[in-house]
C-alpha positions in Angstrom: -10.6 7.5 -15.0 -9.5 9.0 -11.8 -10.4 6.1 -9.7 -8.1 3.9 -11.9 -5.4 6.2 -11.9 -5.5 6.2 -8.3 -5.7 2.5 -8.2 -2.6 2.7 -9.9 -0.8 5.0 -7.7 -1.0 7.9 -9.9 -2.3 11.3 -9.4 -5.6 12.6 -10.8 -7.1 15.8 -10.8 -10.3 17.7 -12.0 -10.9 19.8 -14.3 -11.6 22.5 -11.8 -8.6 22.0 -10.1 -9.8 19.7 -7.0 -7.3 16.7 -6.4 -9.0 13.3 -6.5 -7.7 11.3 -3.5 -8.4 8.0 -2.1 -10.3 9.9 0.7 -12.4 11.4 -1.6 -13.1 9.7 -4.8 -15.9 7.3 -3.5 -18.0 10.4 -2.7 -17.2 12.1 -5.9 -18.2 8.8 -7.8 -21.4 8.7 -5.7 -22.5 12.2 -6.3 -21.6 11.4 -10.0 -24.1 8.6 -10.0 -26.8 10.4 -8.1 -26.3 13.4 -10.5 -26.8 10.9 -13.5 -29.9 9.1 -11.9 -31.4 12.4 -11.6 -30.9 13.8 -15.2 -32.5 10.3 -16.3 -35.3 10.3 -14.2 -37.4 13.3 -15.0 -37.2 16.7 -16.9 -38.5 18.1 -13.6 -35.4 17.5 -11.9 -32.9 18.1 -14.5 -29.6 19.2 -13.0 -27.6 21.5 -15.0 -24.1 20.7 -16.3 -21.1 22.8 -15.1 -21.1 26.5 -15.5 -18.8 27.9 -18.3 -15.1 28.0 -17.7 -14.0 31.4 -16.7 -10.2 32.5 -16.7 -10.3 32.3 -13.0 -11.3 28.5 -13.1 -8.0 27.8 -15.8 -5.7 29.9 -13.5 -7.0 27.8 -10.6 -6.5 24.6 -12.4 -2.9 25.8 -13.4 -2.1 26.4 -9.9 -3.3 23.2 -8.5 -1.8 21.3 -11.2 1.6 22.9 -10.9 1.5 22.1 -7.0 0.7 18.5 -8.1 3.7 18.3 -10.3 6.1 19.9 -7.8 4.7 17.3 -5.2 5.2 14.6 -7.6 8.8 15.6 -8.6 9.8 15.7 -5.0 8.9 12.3 -4.3 10.6 10.8 -7.2 13.7 13.0 -6.5 
C-alpha cells in the first residue's frame, strides 16, 4: 500500500513511525519479501512477528504523523 501511495505522490508512514520514501521503499519491500520466504521455508527459521506495541511506540508514531501532517500542510499552503 505504501508503494502505491508513494507512486501517487502521497505520503506513507509505517505503524512504527518510520516514513516510507522513494529512497527506502525498495529496501523495505525486499526485507518484507525475504522475511516472508523465511517464514514459509521452515519452522526452524521461524521469524517472530513484531513486538507488542508500547505506549512509547504509540507516542513515536504520533510525533512522526504530526510532523508529516505539518509538512504536507506547508507544501499546500
